[in-house]
C-alpha positions as CSV (number, residue, x, y, z in Angstrom):
1,M,48.7,57.2,88.8
2,T,51.1,54.8,87.3
3,M,54.1,55.4,85.1
4,T,54.9,53.4,82.3
5,T,58.6,52.6,81.6
6,K,58.3,54.8,78.6
7,T,57.1,58.0,80.8
8,R,59.9,57.2,83.3
9,G,62.7,57.4,80.7
10,L,61.5,60.8,79.7
11,R,62.0,62.2,82.7
12,L,65.4,60.9,83.1
13,V,66.4,62.6,79.8
14,P,66.6,66.2,81.3
15,L,68.6,65.0,84.3
16,L,71.0,63.1,82.2
17,W,71.4,66.0,79.9
18,L,72.1,68.2,82.9
19,I,74.6,65.8,84.2
20,A,76.5,65.5,80.8
21,V,76.7,69.4,80.5
22,A,78.1,69.7,84.1
23,M,80.7,67.0,83.1
24,S,81.7,68.4,80.0
25,A,82.2,71.9,81.5
26,F,84.4,70.2,84.4
27,L,86.5,68.4,82.0
28,S,87.1,71.5,79.6
29,A,88.0,73.7,82.3
30,P,91.6,75.1,81.6
31,V,94.4,73.5,83.9
32,P,97.4,75.6,84.9
33,A,100.5,74.4,83.2
34,Q,102.5,71.7,85.3
35,E,105.8,72.2,83.6
36,R,108.1,75.2,83.2
37,V,111.5,76.0,82.0
38,D,114.0,77.0,84.7
39,L,116.6,79.3,82.8
40,T,120.4,78.7,83.2
41,A,121.0,82.2,82.3
42,P,118.3,85.1,82.9
43,I,116.8,87.0,80.2
44,T,118.0,90.5,80.7
45,K,116.5,93.7,79.3
46,P,118.2,96.5,77.7
47,S,119.3,99.0,80.3
48,T,117.2,102.1,80.4
49,L,119.2,105.4,80.0
50,N,116.5,107.8,79.7
51,C,112.6,108.4,79.6
52,A,110.4,111.2,78.3
53,L,106.9,112.2,78.9
54,D,104.4,110.5,76.5
55,Y,101.4,111.9,77.9
56,L,100.1,113.8,80.9
57,T,96.4,113.9,82.0
58,L,95.3,116.7,84.3
59,D,91.8,116.1,85.5
60,P,90.6,118.6,88.0
61,D,87.1,117.0,88.5
62,L,85.3,120.3,88.9
63,V,82.2,118.7,90.4
64,T,84.0,117.0,93.2
65,P,87.4,118.9,93.5
66,V,89.0,116.3,96.0
67,N,88.7,113.7,93.4
68,G,91.3,115.7,91.3
69,R,93.6,113.3,89.3
70,I,96.8,113.6,87.4
71,M,98.4,110.6,85.3
72,A,101.9,110.7,84.0
73,V,102.9,108.1,81.5
74,L,106.7,108.0,80.5
75,H,108.1,106.2,77.5
76,C,111.7,104.9,78.0
77,D,114.3,104.1,75.3
78,N,114.3,100.6,76.1
79,G,110.6,100.2,75.1
80,D,109.3,100.2,78.9
81,T,106.5,102.4,79.8
82,I,106.3,103.9,83.3
83,Q,102.8,105.3,84.7
84,K,102.3,107.2,87.8
85,V,98.5,108.1,88.9
86,Y,98.0,110.8,91.8
87,D,94.4,110.8,93.0
88,A,92.6,110.9,96.3
89,T,94.3,108.0,97.6
90,T,98.0,109.1,97.0
91,T,100.4,111.2,99.0
92,P,100.5,113.9,97.8
93,T,96.8,113.9,96.3
94,G,96.1,114.7,92.8
95,Q,94.0,117.7,93.9
96,T,97.1,119.0,95.8
97,L,99.3,118.7,92.8
98,L,96.8,120.2,90.6
99,S,96.3,123.0,92.8
100,T,100.1,123.6,93.0
101,L,100.5,123.3,89.2
102,N,97.5,125.7,88.8
103,T,99.2,128.5,90.7
104,S,102.9,127.9,89.6
105,N,105.0,130.3,87.5
106,N,106.1,128.3,84.6
107,S,108.1,131.3,83.2
108,T,110.8,131.1,85.8
109,G,112.9,128.4,84.3
110,T,110.8,125.5,85.5
111,S,108.6,124.4,83.0
112,L,105.5,122.3,83.6
113,I,107.1,119.1,82.0
114,K,110.1,119.8,84.3
115,R,107.9,120.1,87.3
116,V,106.2,116.8,86.5
117,Y,109.9,115.0,86.3
118,N,110.9,116.6,89.3
119,R,107.7,115.2,91.2
120,L,108.3,111.8,89.8
121,I,111.9,111.9,91.0
122,T,110.8,113.3,94.4
123,D,108.3,110.2,94.7
124,G,111.0,107.6,93.5
125,V,109.2,106.8,90.4
126,I,112.2,107.4,88.3
127,T,115.8,108.3,89.5
128,G,117.8,110.9,87.5
129,T,118.2,114.5,86.5
130,V,116.2,116.6,84.2
131,S,118.0,117.7,81.0
132,G,116.8,119.3,77.7
133,T,115.3,122.7,76.8
134,P,111.5,123.4,77.3
135,Q,109.7,123.6,73.9
């Protein structure tokens, strides 16, 4: 079987198209910036004076109790958000904390929210003292 020049050219078209697509993908790939600004004065954030619990999730996972999870999200007065998750991979585990909260007596002056703040302080997530009156 002999190939004519026209037949050989038709076989090269898909190969050339593939090469063109590969080259355009390579040439259009993002390149990390090579330049930056070294600040002569650091950008300082406003100091944080207080944080308040924005929301609290208690997920007991009744199907697999060892996977219990607690997530606390705090909103601070400078606009920062602090999040802490307790689950099976943390110490104490989420399930341990859920069991403690479930059997705690919150009518003795230590509210649920205050217990959350105290746990976050104990674990070094925040530093400070709890103030205010439970609602």
